[in-house]
C-alpha positions, 0 to 999 in steps of 0.5 A, a space after each residue: 488486473 487493470 490499469 488502476 490496479 496496476 498504477 497501485 502496484 507499480 507505485 507501491 512497489 517502487 517506494 518499497 524499493 526505494 525504502 528497502 535501499 534506505 533500510 540498509 542504513 535504518 537498520 543499523 541506526 535502529 537495531 545496532 549500537 550507535 558508532 561513529 561510523 553508523 552515524 557517519 554512514 546515515 548522515 552521508 547517505 540522508 545527505 546524498 538523498 536530500 540533495 538529490 537533483 529536482 527531477 529525482 524529487 519530482 519522479 518520486 511525487 509523481 509516483 506518489 500521484 499515480 498511486 493515489 489516482 489508482 487507489 481513488 480510481 479503484 475505490 470509485 467502483 463502490 462495491 463491498 470489495 472496493 470499500 473494504 480493500 481499496 479504502 483500506 489501502 487508500 487509508 494506508 497509503 495516505 498514512 504513509 504520505 503523511 509520515 513521509 511529509 511530516 517525519 521524513 522530510 523535517 527529520 531529513 532536513 535536520 540531519 542535513 541543514 541543522 539550524 545553526 545555534 538551535 539544533 545540537 549533534 543530539 538533535 541530529 542524532 535524534 532526527 536521524 533515528 526518527 528518520 529511520 523509524 519513520 521509513 520502517 512505519 512507511 515499509 509496514 504500510 506499504 506492505 499491508 497495501 500489497 497484502 490488501 490487494 492480494 486478498 482482493 484478487 483472492 476474493 474476486 477469483 474465490 467469488 468467480 469460482 463459486 459462481 461458475 460452480 453454482 451455475 454448473 450445478 444449476 445446469 446439472 439439475 434435470 428440468 421439470 417435465 411438462 407433465 409434472 408441472 401440469 400435475 403440480 398446477 392441478 393440485 394447487 388449484 384443487 386446494 
């Protein structure tokens, strides 16, 4: 494992950690009956998340950049493994970023700072549900990236083992003797 793969794994694992914290609230919003306490907990959680200091938001975005740089660096190799595993991982990562930027940020803004006279309480509740669903979609994408990276490592190790076995089998075959080689050459000349 090199630095590029480490960058990908660190970035994906970091965001899975952040999203697993969000999953504590998202699970209750998506899969349990909505009560006032569930709605209040979700609103308070995402208000805290949205109003976090700029340094935390910068850290999140820097980790996104590290993950993208790692995947692009791995794709730069451009062999079959890179095209399939790293290309698919890059597509899933970009999809997760798109969900974050289009769904996560806008829904969080609607939950925390509704537009007066436009956003009703039902709009805020819908935004909370959409935000939770978007987080779940991002979790699926990031787990998919981890599975693809594990699959890439598995195939590389399997390929290395097969090459080692082929070299060992080739070395075990007896080398042709000079007399056999000369006799084969004579038979070719006579034909």
